[in-house]
Every structure is written in structure tokens, then in C-alpha cells.
One Martini backbone bead per residue (centre of mass of N, CA, C, O) as a GRO file, in nm:
protein
  285
    1UNK     BB    1  -0.752  -2.353   3.196
    2UNK     BB    2  -0.884  -2.498   2.930
    3UNK     BB    3  -1.020  -2.423   2.636
    4UNK     BB    4  -1.251  -2.461   2.423
    5UNK     BB    5  -1.329  -2.415   2.102
    6UNK     BB    6  -1.556  -2.207   2.144
    7UNK     BB    7  -1.384  -2.016   2.321
    8UNK     BB    8  -1.160  -1.968   2.112
    9UNK     BB    9  -1.337  -1.843   1.896
   10UNK     BB   10  -1.435  -1.607   2.070
   11UNK     BB   11  -1.152  -1.489   2.124
   12UNK     BB   12  -1.079  -1.437   1.831
   13UNK     BB   13  -1.312  -1.242   1.770
   14UNK     BB   14  -1.236  -1.028   1.982
   15UNK     BB   15  -0.956  -0.960   1.867
   16UNK     BB   16  -1.063  -0.863   1.590
   17UNK     BB   17  -1.254  -0.639   1.686
   18UNK     BB   18  -1.014  -0.462   1.836
   19UNK     BB   19  -0.874  -0.440   1.577
   20UNK     BB   20  -0.672  -0.228   1.325
   21UNK     BB   21  -0.499  -0.492   1.236
   22UNK     BB   22  -0.403  -0.736   0.973
   23UNK     BB   23  -0.213  -1.039   0.967
   24UNK     BB   24  -0.158  -1.268   0.714
   25UNK     BB   25  -0.057  -1.610   0.752
   26UNK     BB   26   0.062  -1.860   0.504
   27UNK     BB   27   0.040  -2.191   0.417
   28UNK     BB   28  -0.034  -2.484   0.259
   29UNK     BB   29  -0.305  -2.530   0.426
   30UNK     BB   30  -0.478  -2.305   0.286
   31UNK     BB   31  -0.533  -2.486   0.007
   32UNK     BB   32  -0.690  -2.746   0.084
   33UNK     BB   33  -0.994  -2.629   0.065
   34UNK     BB   34  -0.943  -2.600  -0.261
   35UNK     BB   35  -0.780  -2.886  -0.344
   36UNK     BB   36  -0.489  -2.874  -0.259
   37UNK     BB   37  -0.189  -2.984  -0.219
   38UNK     BB   38   0.062  -3.002   0.062
   39UNK     BB   39   0.309  -3.201   0.071
   40UNK     BB   40   0.306  -3.382   0.331
   41UNK     BB   41   0.546  -3.525   0.273
   42UNK     BB   42   0.615  -3.776   0.057
   43UNK     BB   43   0.326  -3.898   0.032
   44UNK     BB   44   0.184  -3.642  -0.068
   45UNK     BB   45   0.351  -3.611  -0.325
   46UNK     BB   46   0.314  -3.907  -0.445
   47UNK     BB   47   0.008  -3.893  -0.475
   48UNK     BB   48   0.020  -3.654  -0.687
   49UNK     BB   49   0.324  -3.785  -0.797
   50UNK     BB   50   0.411  -4.094  -0.886
   51UNK     BB   51   0.688  -4.056  -1.045
   52UNK     BB   52   0.843  -3.970  -0.781
   53UNK     BB   53   0.835  -4.242  -0.643
   54UNK     BB   54   0.996  -4.402  -0.857
   55UNK     BB   55   1.249  -4.185  -0.793
   56UNK     BB   56   1.264  -4.096  -0.493
   57UNK     BB   57   1.137  -3.797  -0.468
   58UNK     BB   58   1.144  -3.510  -0.307
   59UNK     BB   59   1.073  -3.187  -0.275
   60UNK     BB   60   1.367  -3.080  -0.242
   61UNK     BB   61   1.471  -3.249  -0.492
   62UNK     BB   62   1.267  -3.119  -0.704
   63UNK     BB   63   1.313  -2.812  -0.584
   64UNK     BB   64   1.541  -2.750  -0.821
   65UNK     BB   65   1.726  -2.586  -1.069
   66UNK     BB   66   1.879  -2.832  -1.204
   67UNK     BB   67   1.645  -2.952  -1.377
   68UNK     BB   68   1.658  -2.713  -1.597
   69UNK     BB   69   1.935  -2.844  -1.699
   70UNK     BB   70   1.920  -3.166  -1.696
   71UNK     BB   71   1.566  -3.174  -1.712
   72UNK     BB   72   1.338  -2.967  -1.837
   73UNK     BB   73   1.091  -3.152  -1.892
   74UNK     BB   74   1.063  -3.246  -1.598
   75UNK     BB   75   1.043  -2.974  -1.460
   76UNK     BB   76   0.787  -2.881  -1.632
   77UNK     BB   77   0.605  -3.111  -1.548
   78UNK     BB   78   0.579  -3.021  -1.255
   79UNK     BB   79   0.536  -2.703  -1.275
   80UNK     BB   80   0.320  -2.701  -1.500
   81UNK     BB   81   0.105  -2.859  -1.350
   82UNK     BB   82   0.080  -2.663  -1.113
   83UNK     BB   83   0.006  -2.408  -1.267
   84UNK     BB   84  -0.259  -2.522  -1.389
   85UNK     BB   85  -0.393  -2.596  -1.123
   86UNK     BB   86  -0.396  -2.308  -0.994
   87UNK     BB   87  -0.558  -2.169  -1.226
   88UNK     BB   88  -0.824  -2.373  -1.203
   89UNK     BB   89  -0.835  -2.285  -0.904
   90UNK     BB   90  -1.038  -2.186  -0.647
   91UNK     BB   91  -1.072  -2.003  -0.390
   92UNK     BB   92  -1.183  -2.014  -0.096
   93UNK     BB   93  -1.394  -1.850   0.130
   94UNK     BB   94  -1.170  -1.761   0.333
   95UNK     BB   95  -1.049  -1.533   0.167
   96UNK     BB   96  -1.299  -1.344   0.182
   97UNK     BB   97  -1.304  -1.316   0.485
   98UNK     BB   98  -1.027  -1.186   0.520
   99UNK     BB   99  -1.079  -0.941   0.338
  100UNK     BB  100  -1.312  -0.825   0.500
  101UNK     BB  101  -1.155  -0.775   0.757
  102UNK     BB  102  -0.932  -0.594   0.643
  103UNK     BB  103  -1.122  -0.371   0.514
  104UNK     BB  104  -1.243  -0.287   0.815
  105UNK     BB  105  -0.972  -0.158   0.881
  106UNK     BB  106  -0.775   0.107   0.936
  107UNK     BB  107  -0.498  -0.060   0.838
  108UNK     BB  108  -0.592  -0.304   0.740
  109UNK     BB  109  -0.394  -0.536   0.542
  110UNK     BB  110  -0.173  -0.831   0.531
  111UNK     BB  111   0.036  -1.066   0.339
  112UNK     BB  112   0.205  -1.371   0.442
  113UNK     BB  113   0.358  -1.609   0.211
  114UNK     BB  114   0.470  -1.940   0.091
  115UNK     BB  115   0.291  -1.936  -0.137
  116UNK     BB  116   0.276  -1.982  -0.516
  117UNK     BB  117  -0.041  -1.953  -0.633
  118UNK     BB  118  -0.194  -1.659  -0.612
  119UNK     BB  119  -0.474  -1.661  -0.435
  120UNK     BB  120  -0.495  -1.384  -0.307
  121UNK     BB  121  -0.520  -1.223  -0.570
  122UNK     BB  122  -0.758  -1.392  -0.685
  123UNK     BB  123  -0.940  -1.295  -0.423
  124UNK     BB  124  -0.851  -0.954  -0.418
  125UNK     BB  125  -0.583  -0.894  -0.338
  126UNK     BB  126  -0.346  -0.680  -0.350
  127UNK     BB  127  -0.028  -0.668  -0.464
  128UNK     BB  128   0.063  -0.446  -0.224
  129UNK     BB  129  -0.054  -0.680   0.014
  130UNK     BB  130   0.175  -0.896  -0.079
  131UNK     BB  131   0.401  -1.159   0.049
  132UNK     BB  132   0.604  -1.381  -0.144
  133UNK     BB  133   0.874  -1.544  -0.014
  134UNK     BB  134   0.884  -1.776  -0.270
  135UNK     BB  135   0.712  -1.659  -0.470
  136UNK     BB  136   0.577  -1.724  -0.814
  137UNK     BB  137   0.427  -1.930  -1.058
  138UNK     BB  138   0.302  -1.672  -1.228
  139UNK     BB  139   0.612  -1.626  -1.265
  140UNK     BB  140   0.892  -1.555  -1.475
  141UNK     BB  141   1.224  -1.674  -1.573
  142UNK     BB  142   1.540  -1.722  -1.631
  143UNK     BB  143   1.764  -1.961  -1.590
  144UNK     BB  144   1.971  -1.742  -1.701
  145UNK     BB  145   2.003  -1.469  -1.495
  146UNK     BB  146   2.276  -1.341  -1.588
  147UNK     BB  147   2.166  -1.257  -1.878
  148UNK     BB  148   1.856  -1.241  -1.754
  149UNK     BB  149   1.639  -1.056  -1.501
  150UNK     BB  150   1.363  -1.098  -1.594
  151UNK     BB  151   1.014  -1.051  -1.514
  152UNK     BB  152   0.718  -1.248  -1.595
  153UNK     BB  153   0.399  -1.319  -1.685
  154UNK     BB  154   0.196  -1.561  -1.707
  155UNK     BB  155  -0.032  -1.673  -1.893
  156UNK     BB  156  -0.364  -1.719  -1.853
  157UNK     BB  157  -0.344  -1.953  -2.100
  158UNK     BB  158  -0.162  -2.155  -1.995
  159UNK     BB  159   0.009  -2.425  -2.177
  160UNK     BB  160   0.095  -2.779  -2.100
  161UNK     BB  161   0.209  -3.080  -2.196
  162UNK     BB  162   0.167  -3.372  -1.980
  163UNK     BB  163   0.308  -3.670  -1.893
  164UNK     BB  164   0.188  -3.874  -1.648
  165UNK     BB  165   0.381  -4.131  -1.650
  166UNK     BB  166   0.666  -3.915  -1.631
  167UNK     BB  167   0.653  -3.602  -1.603
  168UNK     BB  168   0.662  -3.481  -1.906
  169UNK     BB  169   0.718  -3.225  -2.118
  170UNK     BB  170   0.615  -3.092  -2.404
  171UNK     BB  171   0.701  -2.944  -2.667
  172UNK     BB  172   0.724  -2.636  -2.601
  173UNK     BB  173   0.899  -2.456  -2.385
  174UNK     BB  174   0.928  -2.213  -2.187
  175UNK     BB  175   0.997  -1.869  -2.280
  176UNK     BB  176   1.232  -1.580  -2.270
  177UNK     BB  177   1.135  -1.297  -2.300
  178UNK     BB  178   0.864  -1.168  -2.483
  179UNK     BB  179   1.041  -0.889  -2.589
  180UNK     BB  180   1.242  -1.093  -2.725
  181UNK     BB  181   1.410  -1.267  -2.973
  182UNK     BB  182   1.624  -1.410  -2.774
  183UNK     BB  183   1.518  -1.672  -2.631
  184UNK     BB  184   1.485  -1.840  -2.315
  185UNK     BB  185   1.477  -2.049  -2.077
  186UNK     BB  186   1.233  -2.109  -1.844
  187UNK     BB  187   1.114  -2.028  -1.508
  188UNK     BB  188   1.008  -2.002  -1.213
  189UNK     BB  189   0.959  -1.740  -0.964
  190UNK     BB  190   1.115  -1.945  -0.748
  191UNK     BB  191   1.226  -2.040  -0.438
  192UNK     BB  192   1.455  -2.275  -0.412
  193UNK     BB  193   1.662  -2.520  -0.353
  194UNK     BB  194   1.965  -2.405  -0.405
  195UNK     BB  195   1.908  -2.087  -0.508
  196UNK     BB  196   2.109  -1.861  -0.715
  197UNK     BB  197   1.888  -1.766  -0.962
  198UNK     BB  198   1.700  -1.597  -0.813
  199UNK     BB  199   1.474  -1.337  -0.874
  200UNK     BB  200   1.411  -1.069  -0.623
  201UNK     BB  201   1.260  -0.812  -0.713
  202UNK     BB  202   0.963  -0.867  -0.639
  203UNK     BB  203   1.004  -0.963  -0.343
  204UNK     BB  204   1.139  -0.699  -0.243
  205UNK     BB  205   0.896  -0.517  -0.285
  206UNK     BB  206   0.708  -0.672  -0.097
  207UNK     BB  207   0.880  -0.643   0.158
  208UNK     BB  208   0.869  -0.335   0.167
  209UNK     BB  209   0.563  -0.315   0.197
  210UNK     BB  210   0.549  -0.458   0.468
  211UNK     BB  211   0.731  -0.262   0.628
  212UNK     BB  212   0.556  -0.012   0.582
  213UNK     BB  213   0.304  -0.121   0.717
  214UNK     BB  214   0.427  -0.186   0.996
  215UNK     BB  215   0.516   0.115   1.055
  216UNK     BB  216   0.196   0.200   1.083
  217UNK     BB  217   0.190   0.009   1.326
  218UNK     BB  218   0.068   0.004   1.648
  219UNK     BB  219  -0.008  -0.094   1.963
  220UNK     BB  220  -0.300   0.041   1.951
  221UNK     BB  221  -0.396  -0.161   1.707
  222UNK     BB  222  -0.406  -0.458   1.784
  223UNK     BB  223  -0.273  -0.676   1.636
  224UNK     BB  224  -0.355  -0.947   1.412
  225UNK     BB  225  -0.235  -1.279   1.371
  226UNK     BB  226  -0.329  -1.491   1.098
  227UNK     BB  227  -0.267  -1.833   1.099
  228UNK     BB  228  -0.250  -2.068   0.813
  229UNK     BB  229  -0.111  -2.370   0.751
  230UNK     BB  230   0.166  -2.371   0.935
  231UNK     BB  231   0.448  -2.547   0.964
  232UNK     BB  232   0.765  -2.704   1.073
  233UNK     BB  233   0.928  -2.789   0.823
  234UNK     BB  234   0.887  -2.480   0.716
  235UNK     BB  235   0.909  -2.209   0.957
  236UNK     BB  236   0.878  -1.920   0.840
  237UNK     BB  237   0.585  -1.840   0.913
  238UNK     BB  238   0.588  -1.892   1.217
  239UNK     BB  239   0.820  -1.698   1.286
  240UNK     BB  240   0.685  -1.444   1.174
  241UNK     BB  241   0.434  -1.442   1.349
  242UNK     BB  242   0.580  -1.430   1.625
  243UNK     BB  243   0.756  -1.179   1.581
  244UNK     BB  244   0.531  -0.969   1.516
  245UNK     BB  245   0.341  -1.011   1.757
  246UNK     BB  246   0.561  -0.942   1.966
  247UNK     BB  247   0.664  -0.656   1.865
  248UNK     BB  248   0.341  -0.545   1.860
  249UNK     BB  249   0.165  -0.663   2.087
  250UNK     BB  250  -0.014  -0.897   1.990
  251UNK     BB  251  -0.220  -1.145   1.828
  252UNK     BB  252  -0.214  -1.497   1.794
  253UNK     BB  253  -0.368  -1.697   1.535
  254UNK     BB  254  -0.356  -2.050   1.528
  255UNK     BB  255  -0.422  -2.250   1.234
  256UNK     BB  256  -0.404  -2.609   1.308
  257UNK     BB  257  -0.472  -2.950   1.304
  258UNK     BB  258  -0.161  -3.059   1.388
  259UNK     BB  259   0.005  -2.760   1.471
  260UNK     BB  260  -0.121  -2.546   1.718
  261UNK     BB  261   0.112  -2.460   1.865
  262UNK     BB  262   0.181  -2.187   2.097
  263UNK     BB  263   0.257  -1.935   2.254
  264UNK     BB  264   0.131  -1.861   2.570
  265UNK     BB  265   0.144  -1.561   2.485
  266UNK     BB  266  -0.081  -1.405   2.301
  267UNK     BB  267  -0.251  -1.676   2.215
  268UNK     BB  268  -0.437  -1.883   1.966
  269UNK     BB  269  -0.539  -2.225   1.944
  270UNK     BB  270  -0.654  -2.394   1.638
  271UNK     BB  271  -0.760  -2.734   1.569
  272UNK     BB  272  -0.811  -2.643   1.251
  273UNK     BB  273  -0.921  -2.575   0.966
  274UNK     BB  274  -0.931  -2.298   0.791
  275UNK     BB  275  -1.230  -2.266   0.699
  276UNK     BB  276  -1.365  -2.355   0.960
  277UNK     BB  277  -1.249  -2.132   1.141
  278UNK     BB  278  -1.335  -1.877   0.980
  279UNK     BB  279  -1.641  -1.933   0.987
  280UNK     BB  280  -1.669  -1.936   1.297
  281UNK     BB  281  -1.562  -1.655   1.352
  282UNK     BB  282  -1.757  -1.497   1.162
  283UNK     BB  283  -2.017  -1.572   1.330
  284UNK     BB  284  -1.904  -1.367   1.575
  285UNK     BB  285  -1.908  -1.076   1.395
   0.00000   0.00000   0.00000
């Protein structure tokens, strides 16, 4: 017999209550309640960036490092606009709810996300408790990473003028590293499609932090994996959620309004948006 949404919310709250460790896993849907586009399919991308529709470019075609070589002004038009959007957008209340839950647990919590917006850190999660598997737009590296593999943080007041009619950035384009005299063209420290130049130093440290945290979590800790807004298009987050919850014999809470289906054993599927589900669960705690 299938449970209704109220019963599912209650079950999710009970699982969180008895847990001593929380792993938050998040995809693009996590940021929708903050007002960020999720680029779900070409239409979602083209609605946010009409010039890409005119060129019939999809997200995988736009998110490749070759644009920083072939047309760096166009590349920075797209990524620079996104960086400035993410910097001026505040994370929604659901981030604070998750942090409160994590802070209350014996083993605390950890975040695994494919999002590059840095909003978990912006919401107060510590840098050493977040693994951004695709990197972060808030950090930069050289396009020619063979010559210099430094990673540096984008300025808090980062500004780049972007022509909306054709999505081209006006010079000067970002360059670095900041502490060298002979600066080179920069790009975001994001793992793109077909990306052999991504500098993974920061991501590797984050991955090690996640593995160390997981090694401290036992089956007795009743880990809860709370997954928000992770779809099947790029299933990295969903696969990670299922793998960890299964290996630790924990509970998976999958929050997704369009693709809530989850493995039948030890999982709770909530066909809701992220903020809506988190607030309803929190009301039961």
C-alpha cells in the first residue's frame, strides 16, 4: 500500500530523528527555489540565454573548454553571467534547514553536490564539509593548465560586462594567477564536457574529506542521505546517493518533483520541490 505525501513526510522526519549522520546530495534542482535556472533540457537553457537558441547550442555543447580557445569572449559571456548571477543570489531557507539538521548530529553532516554555484558554503557549510564534484564557478584556473595549474578564488566583487544580445563579454577578460606578472587567460575551475585541462587539486581534497567522513560513519549511525533536485540527465548525484545509502545500510530520502523514483528498499520518495519538502519535514522535527 502506497503512503500519501503526509505519511512520507512523517517517515522522512522519523528517519532523520534517529540518524546520527546526514549526507546531503544535491543537483541543479536545489537552486531552483533560490531563483536559479536549472537548465533542464535545451528549452530551459535557451529561456535563460536566448543567444544560445539562435546558435542552437545545448548545455553540453556550450560547457566545453574549447570555447575559451576558439571564442573566449563568448565563453566568458556565458560563464561570467552565471558567476555574477550566483554571487548576487542568496541561498533559500532550505539550506539553513539542512545545516541545522547536520549540526545537530553526532557525526554532523557532509554535502556532495554537482552544483557549481558555491551556495552551500554561502549558506554557512564549512569548506571542508562540501564536495563539489564538478568544481566551482567561484574559483578560477588558467585555460592553459599545462603551463600553470594554480587555482585561485574569484574576487567577491567580480564584475564582467556582458552584451545580452549576443552573450559576449567585453574585455578585459579574467586572467591570472593574481600573484604572477605574466598573467594568462583564465577560465572557471569547473569540470566541463570533454575537459582534459580541468585542474582537480581542489576537488581531490574535497573528495578525500568526504571519504574520511564516511569512514567515521558506521551502520549504527543510521545515516540518512537527503537528495534534492538530482535528475537522470547527468545521474552522478543519484548514483552516489544510492551507492552510499546502500553501502552504509542507511535511508535515502529522494526529493524530486519530476523524477522521485527510488530503489524500493530503505528509501523514501518525495515528489516535491526542495524547499517545500524540507520545510514540511522540519515542521515534524
